[in-house]
Structures are given as structure tokens and as C-alpha cells.
C-alpha positions as CSV (number, residue, x, y, z in Angstrom):
1,M,-6.3,18.0,-0.8
2,K,-4.5,17.1,-3.2
3,K,-6.1,14.7,-5.6
4,T,-3.5,11.4,-7.0
5,S,-4.4,9.9,-10.5
6,M,-5.7,6.3,-10.4
7,I,-3.5,3.9,-12.9
8,N,-4.8,2.6,-15.6
9,F,-4.0,-1.3,-16.2
10,E,-3.9,-2.3,-20.2
11,N,-4.8,-6.0,-20.8
12,E,-2.0,-6.1,-21.6
13,P,1.0,-8.9,-20.8
14,S,3.6,-6.4,-19.7
15,T,0.6,-4.7,-17.3
16,W,0.3,-8.1,-15.7
17,M,4.5,-9.1,-14.7
18,R,3.9,-5.6,-12.6
19,L,3.8,-5.1,-8.8
20,D,1.0,-3.6,-8.6
21,Y,-1.6,-5.0,-10.9
22,K,-0.5,-8.7,-9.6
23,I,-1.6,-7.5,-6.2
24,M,-4.4,-5.4,-7.3
25,M,-5.7,-8.3,-8.9
26,H,-5.9,-10.4,-5.6
27,G,-7.2,-7.8,-2.9
28,F,-5.1,-4.7,-2.7
29,L,-2.7,-7.2,0.0
30,K,-0.1,-9.2,-0.4
31,P,1.0,-10.6,2.7
32,Y,5.3,-11.5,2.9
33,I,6.8,-13.5,5.0
34,N,10.4,-12.6,3.8
35,D,11.6,-9.1,5.5
36,A,13.8,-8.4,1.7
37,E,10.9,-9.4,-0.6
38,L,8.9,-7.2,1.2
39,R,11.4,-3.7,1.7
40,K,12.0,-5.3,-2.3
41,D,8.1,-4.8,-3.4
42,V,8.5,-1.0,-1.1
43,V,10.8,0.7,-3.3
44,W,9.7,-0.7,-6.6
45,L,6.1,1.0,-5.2
46,E,7.8,4.3,-3.8
47,S,9.7,4.6,-7.4
48,E,5.8,3.8,-9.2
49,K,4.4,6.8,-7.0
50,Y,2.4,5.0,-4.4
51,Q,2.3,6.2,-1.1
52,V,3.2,3.0,1.1
53,I,2.0,3.2,4.2
54,E,3.6,0.8,7.7
55,F,1.8,-0.9,9.5
56,D,3.2,-3.2,13.0
57,C,0.9,-6.2,13.4
58,R,2.8,-7.5,16.3
59,E,0.3,-5.4,18.7
60,W,-2.1,-6.7,17.1
61,D,-4.8,-9.1,19.5
62,N,-8.1,-7.3,19.2
63,E,-10.5,-5.9,16.9
64,E,-10.8,-2.8,18.7
65,K,-6.7,-2.4,18.3
66,I,-6.8,-3.0,15.3
67,H,-8.9,-0.2,14.3
68,F,-7.4,1.7,16.3
69,F,-3.4,1.7,14.1
70,L,-5.5,1.3,11.2
71,S,-7.5,4.3,11.6
72,G,-5.4,6.6,13.2
73,K,-3.0,5.3,10.5
74,I,-5.6,6.3,8.0
75,D,-6.5,10.1,9.2
76,Y,-2.8,10.8,9.4
77,V,-2.7,10.4,5.4
78,K,-5.9,12.7,5.1
79,K,-4.8,15.4,7.1
80,H,-1.2,15.4,5.7
81,S,-2.1,14.3,1.9
82,D,-1.3,17.6,0.2
83,K,2.4,16.6,1.6
84,F,2.3,13.4,-0.7
85,P,3.2,13.0,-4.5
């Protein structure tokens, strides 16, 4: 399995303005209401070599479905991690 490097944030103003720092500062999740903002952020994250995994949450109406969809995506990433930068 290919190992990925973890970002090392510096304690300085330029770091505090980074999208990844802002997201991780609040728990690794960022809810989006605006599709254009989401697309812009995905482009930025991918340009920084982050692996972006998409989820369609419209069908998630109970915990079993949530677990099923999440585990499937996570399992796919584990099996194909050698294909990601």
C-alpha cells in the first residue's frame, strides 16, 4: 500500500488562511450549501494532492444505509490506494 505524506501545518497567518487548515480546524468536515463553492474547493484540494471522495447523501435515511455507503467508499480507497498520488 502506498503511503501518503501528512501535511505539516506551520503556526503562521499564511497557514491559517489555507482551505485545508480551515476544514481540519473544525473536525475534517465542511458542509456546503453552494455547489459553486464546493466545486471550487474540490479543485483546490485536488490541486494540493488531496484525495477527494464523493458521497451522494440523498439516499441516506437511516444509519444502516450510511454505514453501507461509507464502508463501501472507504474499502474502495483501501483497495486502490496505489492509484492515488
